[in-house]
C-alpha positions in Angstrom: -149.4 42.6 40.0 -149.4 46.2 38.6 -147.6 47.0 35.4 -144.0 48.4 35.4 -143.2 51.6 33.5 -140.0 51.4 31.5 -137.7 53.4 29.2 -135.7 51.6 26.6 -133.0 53.8 25.1 -131.1 53.1 21.9 -128.7 55.2 19.9 -131.5 56.7 17.8 -134.6 56.2 19.8 -136.2 56.0 23.3 -139.3 53.9 23.9 -141.6 54.1 26.9 -144.0 51.3 27.7 -145.8 49.4 30.4 -144.6 45.9 31.1 -147.1 43.5 32.8 -145.2 40.9 34.9 -148.0 38.3 35.0 -147.3 37.2 31.5 -144.6 39.6 30.5 -146.8 41.5 28.0 -146.1 45.0 26.7 -148.6 47.7 26.2 -148.9 51.4 25.4 -145.5 51.6 23.8 -144.5 55.0 22.6 -141.3 55.5 20.5 -139.5 58.8 20.0 -136.6 59.4 17.7 -133.4 60.7 19.2 -130.3 62.5 17.9 -127.5 60.8 19.8 -125.3 63.8 19.2 -127.6 66.2 21.0 -126.7 68.2 24.1 -127.2 66.4 27.4 -130.0 68.6 28.4 -131.9 67.9 25.2 -131.4 64.1 25.6 -132.7 64.2 29.2 -135.6 66.3 28.1 -136.4 63.7 25.4 -136.2 60.8 27.8 -138.5 62.6 30.2 -140.9 63.4 27.4 -141.2 59.8 26.5 -141.8 58.9 30.1 -144.5 61.5 30.4 -146.6 59.6 27.8 -147.2 56.8 30.3 -148.5 59.2 33.1 -147.2 56.8 35.7 -148.2 57.4 39.4 -145.8 59.4 41.6 -143.4 57.0 43.4 -143.4 54.4 40.7 -140.4 52.1 40.3 -139.0 52.5 36.8 -136.8 50.3 34.7 -134.5 51.8 32.2 -132.3 50.1 29.6 -129.3 52.0 28.4 -126.4 51.1 26.1 -122.9 51.1 27.5 -120.5 52.3 28.6 -122.6 53.1 31.6 -122.4 52.5 35.4 -125.7 50.8 35.9 -125.6 50.7 39.7 -124.6 54.4 40.1 -126.7 55.6 37.1 -123.8 57.5 35.6 -123.0 57.6 31.8 -119.4 57.1 30.5 -119.9 57.6 26.8 -116.8 58.8 25.0 -115.8 58.2 21.4 -118.7 55.8 20.7 -120.6 58.1 18.3 -123.6 58.6 20.5 -124.5 60.3 23.8 -121.0 61.8 24.2 -122.7 64.8 25.9 -123.9 62.5 28.7 -120.3 61.6 29.7 -120.0 61.8 33.5 -123.6 62.8 33.9 -125.6 61.3 36.8 -128.5 60.2 34.5 -130.5 58.8 37.4 -130.4 62.2 39.3 -131.3 64.1 36.1 -134.2 61.8 35.3 -135.6 62.0 38.8 -135.7 65.7 38.5 -137.0 65.9 34.9 -139.6 63.2 34.8 -143.2 64.2 35.7 -144.8 62.5 38.7 -141.4 61.9 40.3 -140.4 58.2 40.4 -139.7 56.4 43.6 -136.7 54.7 42.0 -135.0 54.2 38.6 -133.2 50.9 38.0 -130.8 50.6 35.0 -129.9 47.7 32.9 -127.6 47.3 29.9 -129.5 47.1 26.6 -128.0 43.9 25.4 -128.7 42.3 28.9 -132.3 43.6 28.8 -132.7 41.8 25.4 -131.4 38.5 26.9 -133.4 38.8 30.1 -136.5 39.4 28.0 -135.7 36.2 26.0 -135.2 34.3 29.2 -138.5 35.5 30.7 -140.7 35.1 27.6 -138.6 34.1 24.5 -136.1 31.7 23.1 -134.1 31.3 26.3 -137.0 30.5 28.5 -136.4 27.4 30.7 -132.6 27.6 30.5 -130.3 28.1 33.5 -127.4 29.6 31.5 -127.9 31.5 28.3 -126.2 34.1 26.1 -127.2 36.7 23.6 -125.4 38.2 20.6 -126.6 41.2 18.8 -125.3 42.0 15.3 -125.6 45.5 13.9 -123.3 48.5 13.8 -121.2 46.5 16.2 -121.4 43.3 18.2 -123.3 43.3 21.5 -123.4 40.4 24.0 -124.8 39.4 27.3 -124.6 36.4 29.6 -127.2 35.2 32.1 -127.1 32.6 34.9 -130.4 31.7 36.7 -131.8 35.2 35.9 -128.6 37.0 37.0 -126.6 39.1 34.5 -123.0 38.0 34.5 -120.8 40.8 33.4 -117.4 39.8 34.9 -115.3 36.9 35.8 -113.2 34.2 34.1 -116.1 32.6 32.3 -117.1 35.6 30.1 -115.2 37.9 27.8 -113.8 41.1 29.3 -116.8 43.0 30.8 -118.9 40.3 29.0 -118.5 42.3 25.8 -117.8 40.4 22.6 -116.7 43.6 20.9 -113.6 43.6 23.1 -112.4 40.3 21.7 -109.6 40.0 19.1 -108.8 37.6 16.3 -105.2 37.5 15.1 -104.5 40.9 16.6 -107.5 42.6 15.1 -110.6 43.7 17.0 -113.5 41.3 16.3 -115.7 44.2 15.1 -113.2 45.0 12.3 -114.1 41.5 10.9 -117.7 41.1 11.9 -120.0 44.1 11.9 -121.9 46.3 9.5 -118.9 48.3 8.4 -116.7 45.2 8.2 -119.1 43.3 5.9 -119.6 46.4 3.6 -115.8 47.0 3.4 -115.0 43.4 2.7 -117.5 43.0 0.0 -116.3 46.2 -1.7 -112.7 45.0 -1.6 -113.5 41.5 -3.0 -115.9 42.8 -5.7 -113.6 45.7 -6.6 -116.3 48.2 -6.1 -115.7 51.8 -5.3 -119.0 52.0 -3.2 -119.8 50.0 -0.1 -123.4 48.5 -0.5 -125.3 48.2 2.8 -125.6 44.7 4.3 -129.2 44.3 3.1 -128.0 44.7 -0.5 -125.1 42.3 0.0 -127.5 39.8 1.5 -129.9 40.1 -1.4 -127.0 39.5 -3.8 -125.9 36.4 -1.9 -129.5 35.0 -2.1 -129.5 35.6 -5.9 -126.3 33.6 -6.4 -123.5 36.2 -6.1 -120.6 34.1 -5.0 -118.6 37.1 -3.6 -121.5 38.2 -1.4 -122.0 34.7 -0.1 -118.3 34.4 0.7 -118.5 37.6 2.7 -121.2 36.1 4.9 -119.6 32.6 5.1 -116.2 33.9 6.1 -117.4 36.5 8.7 -119.9 34.3 10.5 -117.8 31.2 10.6 -115.1 33.4 12.2 -117.6 34.8 14.7 -118.4 31.3 15.8 -114.8 30.3 16.1 -114.1 33.3 18.3 -117.2 33.1 20.4 -117.3 29.3 20.7 -114.6 28.9 23.4 -116.3 31.6 25.6 -119.8 30.1 25.2 -118.4 26.7 26.1 -116.5 28.1 29.1 -119.7 29.8 30.3 -121.8 26.7 29.8 -124.4 28.4 27.6 -127.3 26.2 26.9 -128.5 28.4 24.1 -127.3 31.6 22.2 -130.1 34.0 21.2 -129.3 36.1 18.1 -130.7 39.6 17.6 -129.9 42.9 16.0 -130.5 44.2 12.5 -128.0 41.9 10.7 -129.7 38.8 12.3 -132.5 39.3 9.7 -130.1 37.6 7.3 -130.4 34.4 9.4 -130.7 32.3 6.3 -127.1 33.3 5.4 -125.7 33.4 8.9 -127.0 30.1 10.5 -124.8 27.6 8.7 -121.4 29.3 8.9 -122.1 30.4 12.5 -122.9 26.8 13.5 -119.8 25.6 11.7 -117.6 28.0 13.6 -119.3 27.2 17.0 -119.2 23.5 16.4 -115.4 23.5 16.8 -116.0 24.2 20.5 -119.1 22.0 21.0 -122.7 21.7 20.1 -124.1 25.1 21.2 -127.7 25.7 19.9 -128.4 29.1 18.4 -131.9 30.5 18.1 -133.1 33.6 16.3 -135.2 36.0 18.3 -138.9 36.1 17.5 -139.3 39.7 18.6 -136.2 41.5 19.7 -138.0 44.8 20.4 -140.5 43.1 22.8 -137.7 41.2 24.6 -135.7 44.4 25.1 -138.8 46.1 26.6 -139.6 43.1 28.9 -136.0 42.9 30.1 -135.9 46.6 30.8 -138.6 46.0 33.5 -136.8 43.2 35.3 -134.6 45.3 37.6 -137.6 47.2 38.8 -139.6 44.0 39.2 -136.9 42.6 41.5 -137.5 45.5 43.9 -141.1 44.4 44.5 
């Protein structure tokens, strides 16, 4: 089976690559940096330039992963007030890409970036062999995705609103105000009576070196995350939760409190991704693969 050309778009980058469905391998990956605040025409041009590096045949079926809010079936962006891609608000990205990409594609199929990550983990990663799985990505915010027998579940009573963990609340406060990069930095500065807000990597290093305040920040935040997510994971029937995102690199500080919080709702295994970037690229190809 021939390889599938894909684009994987993040807030600061776009990656083009070939995904080979036989063993879900990735090749010829080319990454370009993006300014998420750029004009829409500039962004589309950058996406198309990344695609050009693959020199895909005319009529190829492309897979494209994009962050939300985005209408994935219609191909229309709805970014507003999210700090990136605001200029794409209301733009038919599929139509613009079809016109801008060299060797005009036959089709462009979109998928949410967190969903692409989970699909990649289901096809060739930590969720392989499961029927129902979930993913949580930790970074600037909290991303989430839910998968049942290879189908993305983004609505219904068994998942959070729009399947987005960042829309959840705890005691009247948005979850991201309690568990996110900015939340960890702010809380540490408050508890340590510091005027600056060290980045999460520094806070993690302090916790590993025995700083009780830094350790408390991680313990409190991630036990809370488990408590909030646990009932939803239990309701969905997740056999495994795969963790990704930049903050997941502090797995040694996250694992125990997260398991404590989740355990209140049941025994839900959590696995750290082995290669988040590869999984996102593999998952980006899946919608185009289903057209074959």
